[in-house]
N, C-alpha and C positions, 0 to 999 in steps of 0.2 A: 864350191859350195853346192849342195844338192838343190835341185830345182824341180818344180812340178809344173805341168802344163794345165792352164785354165783357158776357157774360151767364153766369149760372148757372141752376140750375133754379128759382130764386126770381124771376128777371127780369133785365132789362138795366140797366147803369149806365155812365155816362160816366167814363172814367179819363183823367187828364192823361197826354199821350203821352210826357212826359219821365221817367216813373217806370217801374221794371221790375216792380213788383208789379201784381197784377190785381184782379179783382172780389171774390174771396173775402177777400183781404187788406183791401180797402177796406171791406167789411162789418164785418170785425173792428175796424178803426179806429173805425167808428161805434158799435160795441157795447161795446167794452172800454176805456173811458178810466178806468182804475182806479188804477194806481200812478204813472203818468208815466214809469216805467222801461221803455224799449223794448228789443227784442231787440238793437238796435244798441249798447246799453251793455254787452253780454256777448259780446265778440268770440270767446272760446273756444267758446261755444255755437254761434255762427254757423259758425265753422270746422268744428266737429264735424259739424254738419248737412250741410255741403257734402261732407265726407268720406264720410258715409253715402250721400248721393245718388250720389257718384262710384263708390263700391263697388257700389251697386245697378246702375248703368248697365253697369259692367264685367261683372258677373255675368249680367245679362240679355243682353248681347252674346254671352257664351260659350254661353248656352243658346239662341242664335238667336232671341231674342224681340225684339231691338232691332238695327236695321241699323247698319252701321259709321259711316255719316255722322252719324246722330243720336247714337250713342254718343260719337263724338269731340267733337261740339259740346257735349253735356252735360258731358263730362269737362273740356273747356276752360273752360266756364262755372264749374264747381265749382273748378277750379284758380285762377281769378281771385278767387273769393270766399275760398278758403283763403289766398291771398296777402294778403288784406286789402282788396280792392277791393269796391265796391258795398255795404259794410256799412250805409250810410245808408238802403238800401232795405228793411232789416229793421225794420219800423215797428210791429208789433203789440205790445201790452202784454204783459209777462211773465206777469201773472196774467190768465187768460182762462177762459171756459167752453169745453166741448168737448174736454177731455182733451188739449189741445195741437194740435187740428186747425188752428187759425188759424196757429200757428207753422209747422206742416208745409206748409200751403198757401202761406204767405208765401215759404217756401223754394222750393217747387215752381214758383211763378209767376216768381220772380226768376231762377231757373236757366233756366226755359223761355224767357223773353224775352231773356236774354243769349245763349242758344244760338240763338235765332231770328236775332239780328243776326249771329252768327258764320256762320250758314248763308246769310246774304244776304237775309233776310226782315225784315218789320216786326214790332214788338212787337204781340202780340195775334193774329198769324196762326197760331193754334194747330193748324191742320190739318197744319202741317209739324213742329211739336214741341209736344206738349200737356203742360200741367202734371201732369195725372192719368194720361193714357194712356202717357206716355213717361217723364217725370221720376219719377213715383210708381209706375212699373210694378213689379209683384210686391210692393208694399208697402201698408201701412196706416199711418195716424198711430200706431196702437197698437203697432207694432214700430219704426218709424223714429224716433219722438219719444223713447222711452226709450233706444234705442240711442245717439242723439245725446247725451242727457244722460250716459250712461255714458262715452262717448268724451271728452266735455268734462270730466267729473269726474276721469277718469284724468289728463288733462293738468294740471288745476287742483290736484289733490292732490300731483302730482309737484312743481309749482312751490311749493306750500305747504311741502313737506318741505325744499326748498332754502332757502327764506327762514327756516325754523326753524333750519336749520344755521348761518345767519349769526348769529342771536341766540345760539345755543349757543356758537359760537366767541368771541363777545364776552364771555360769562361765563367761558369758559376763560381768555381773556387776562387778565381781572381776577383770577381765582383765582390765577394765577401772580404777578401784580403784588402781591397782598395776602397771599402765602403766609406771611410772617413777622409779620403784624400780629395780635398777640394781642388777643382781645376776649372778652366774656362771652357765653356761650350762654344762651338763655332758654327756659323752658317755661311756658306759661300766663301769659306776660308777666312772669314773675318770674325773678330770677337763678337760673341752673342751674349749669353748670360751664363752664370756659374752652374756647375753640376759637380758630381763626384766622378772620379775615375771608376769607382765601383758601378755607378749607373751606366757608364759607357760600356763596360765589359758585360754588364747584365744585358744590355741591348744586344750585344753579339750573341749571347746565349739564347735569347728569345728568337732572334733571326734564324738560328740553326734549329731550334725546337719547332718553329712553324714549318720549316721545310722537312723535318722528319715526318710530320703529319702528311705533308704533300706526297712524300715518297711512298708512305704506306697506303695512301689512297690510290696512287698509281699502280701499286702492286696488285690491288684488287682487280684491275682491268685485265691482267694477264691470267686470271683464273678461268677465263672462258676459253675453251679449246674447240678445235674442229675435227678431233679424231672421229673417224667413221665417215667423213666426207669423201675420202679417197681422192680421186683425181681433181674434180672441180666442185665437189660438195654434194653431188647426187648420190654418193654412196655406192657406186657401181663396184661389183665384186666383193661386197661385204654383206653380212647378214643384217637384216633390219633391226635386230636386237643388239647388234654389236656396239653402236655409239654409247648407249646407256651403260652397258656392261663394262666397256673399256674405260669409261670415265670413272666408274666405281673402283675398278682395279687400280687405276692411276692414283686415286685418292689413298688407297691402301698402301701402295708402293711408296709414295712420297710422304705420306703423313699430312698432306695438305688438301684443302677442298678445291677441286677443279670441277667445272660444270660444262656440259655440252652446249654449244651455241644454239640459239633458237632457230637460226637459219644457217645451215652449213654451207650453202652456196655463197651467201654473203660473207660468212666468216673465212672462207678459203681465199677470198680476194681482198678483203678489207684489212688494211694495216694501220687503222686508226689508233689502236692501242699502243703501237710502237711510237707513233707521233706524239701521243700524250706523254708516254714515259720519257721520251727524249726531251720534250718540252719542260717537264719537271726537272730533269737533270740540268737543263740549261738554266732554269730558275735558280737551282742550288748553286751552280757555278757562278752566275752573275752576283749573287749575294755574298758568296764566299770570297770572290775576288774583291768586292767592295770592302769587306772586313780586312783583307790583307793590305789593301791600299791604305786603310786607316792605320794599321799597325806600323806600316813603313813611315807614314807621315808623322805619327806621334813619336816615333823613335828617331826622327831625322836629326842630323847634327853630327856629333853630339854638341859641338860648340856653336854652330851657326844654323841650327834648326830648332824645332820645338823641344826635343829632348825631354819630353814628359815621361816617357817610359824607356826602359832598357830591354832590348831583346837579347836573348842568350848569344854569346859570341861563339859561333860555330866553326869559323875558319877565317884565315887572312883574306882580306877583301881586294887586294890589289897586287899586281906584279911589279908596280913601280912606286906606289905610295905607302911607305911604312906606317904601320899602326892603323890602317883603314880596315874597318870591319863592315861588311855589307849585310843587309837583311835577307840572306839567301833563302831562308825557309819560306817567308811570305812570297818572295819572288818566284820560287819554283811552283808554289800553289797557284799564283796568278797564271802561270803558263799552262798548268793543268786545266784551269778554268777556260782559258782561251781555246784549248784543244777540244774540250767538251762542247763549247759553243759551236765550233766548227763541225763536230760530229752531228750536231743537231741539224745543221744545214744539209749534210749528207743524207741523214735519215728522212728529212722532209722531201728532198728531191727524189730519193729512191721510192718513197711511199707514193708520191704523186705519179711516178713513172710506170706504175703497173697498168696492164691492159687487160680488159675483158675479165676472164674468170680466174686469173692468177697474177700475182705480183712476182715476177722472176727475180727481183732485186733484193729478196730477203737476206741473202748472204751478206751484202754490204750493210744492211740494216743491223743484222745481228752483230757484225764486226764492230760497227760504230757504238752500239749500245753497250756491249760487253767491255769494250775498251774504255768508254766513258765511266762506267761504274767502277771498273778496276782502278783507274787513275784517281777517281774521286775518293775511293776508300783509302788508298795509299796517302793521298793528300790530307785527308781528315786526320789520320793518325799521326802523320809527320808533323802537321801544324800543331797538334795538341802536345805531342811528346817532346818535340825538338824546339818548340817556340813558346807557346802560350804558358805551359807549365813553369817555364823559367823566367817569365817576364817580371821585372821589378819596376817600382815607381820612383821617380825623382820628385818627392813630395814638395820640397822647397821651390823647385822650378814651377810646379803646378800652382802652388799658392801665390808665388810672386806674380805670375801671369794674371791671376784673378784680381789681386788688389792694385796692380798697376794698370789694369785695363780700364778703358773708357766704358766697356760694356756693362759694368756694374751699375752705371747710372740708371739703367732700366728699372732697378729696384726702387728708385726714388719716385718714379712716375705717379704711383697712387697717392703720394703725400704732397708733392710740390708741383705736379702737373707736367705734361709733356714739354711745354715751352721752356720752363725753367730747367728741366732736365737736359733738353737739347742745348741750351745756352752753356750749361756746365760742361757738357761733352765737348762743345766747340772750344771752350777755353782750355780744357785739359789737353785736347789735341794740339793746340797752338803753343801752350806753355810747358807741357810736360808735367804740370802739377797733378797730384792725385785728385780724383773726383771728390773724395771725402773732405779734403782740405779746402777745396773751392766752395763746397756747400757750407762749410763752417764760416769761411770768410764772408760769405754773402748773408750769413745769419738766417738761412732758410730753415735749418733744423739744428737742434742742440746736439752736442757731442753724444749725450746719452741716447738720444733718438737714433742718431746715425750708427752708433755702436750696435743698437738693437736691430736696426734694419739690415745691417751688413753681417749679422750673425749667420753663419753657414746655413743653419736650419731654416732661417727666414728667407734666404735666397734660393733654397733648393726645393721649396714647396709652394703650393698656392698661397698668395698673399692674404692678409687678414680680411675678415668680412667687413662689409660696409659699416656695421655697428662698431666693430673694434677700431676701424680706421677713424671714425668720427671721435671716438673716445681718445684715441692717440693724438689727434689734432687739437682737441679741446684743451689738453694740458700742455700744449706747445706754446711758448711765448713768441714763436717766430711764424706760426702758420695761422 
């Protein structure tokens, strides 16, 4: 295979002529065989980097630092990458030393070599379009790399919110379907008071809806960028007008509003936005995992558990026990949530570990955040489509639990008092007699009164007012 010779200040290397990356990317390939996850596995990050490079080229052209021919070639090269072409040329490992320099140079070299072909030159003829002098003009890894992370996170968080909305809607649909299914509510895994299965599923929908808002709030944090800060935020080697212009160009290229940080030195070293985003992802994971725990518990059995709902049967559950079906979808989502919580620890340590004017650990921060979002997106859709949408209710099981429960004695408190209610509960627990039967035997309330009290609508909503209660008791021969 034909090869070309490229050099950097360390020396010369032969590069296969069919690849668009160059010598610095090749060195990174040799140095960082860490995770096996290449940049090519993160298309949103590649797209964001190309958008940053295009915005920089447009800004440099406006400042008369880049001629029109080079600007056009760089922009066309970036557009090709943005559209999904040449992503296989982004080959460096996501976790790398150098604060992201290898990723930045992988991008610079690929863009430069595509631009060279557009200009009618061969790969590696950098005198016509250079990775550093032209593609990286007015930039440093230390502002281009975090800006690309921010742009990618904006898109990824937007997509996560949309996928969360799919799961929310699945729970809303089920809450409507189960709105008349009476069941027992529980606290501390013990019988509490009645509710409907619809209310339970509506709660899940609200939990997801609240976190959609938190995700979108976190997305706002990544709209602040440090482009123009170059190495440490002082803006060395860039035009004073460049930060404002490049931010405007980035808004045009992405279609989103990004703003230059008020203090570029602070913004270059501060990774607080990543910590906040990661914390929100952890919050989503914790709550989603709790929901999955509930789904597994409610479907437990089917003969020796709660068995209030049926999860879709996705696959045989055992290699030894015939007929066993496991809640595999909630289980896999639980595990995703644990991984996201673990990534939050990584992001926290990496953010704390920065020193002085730069945090060199942004590669592992980006790796953790992108993986968390990707897993969460897949988990949301998997849970909605392969589990929640197919859930059915065992209405008789739910109803029997209510009317055989001691917990419904709570509904009698306003009429016969706590002490009488507690005494009935004790006898019911000892004898197995239903609460209603004991209340009748003790002539504390009439059958008609008990029937009214134990109507589902009366047990599921706030009890009657003091005036209504007095009227109720006035007409009772037992109270």
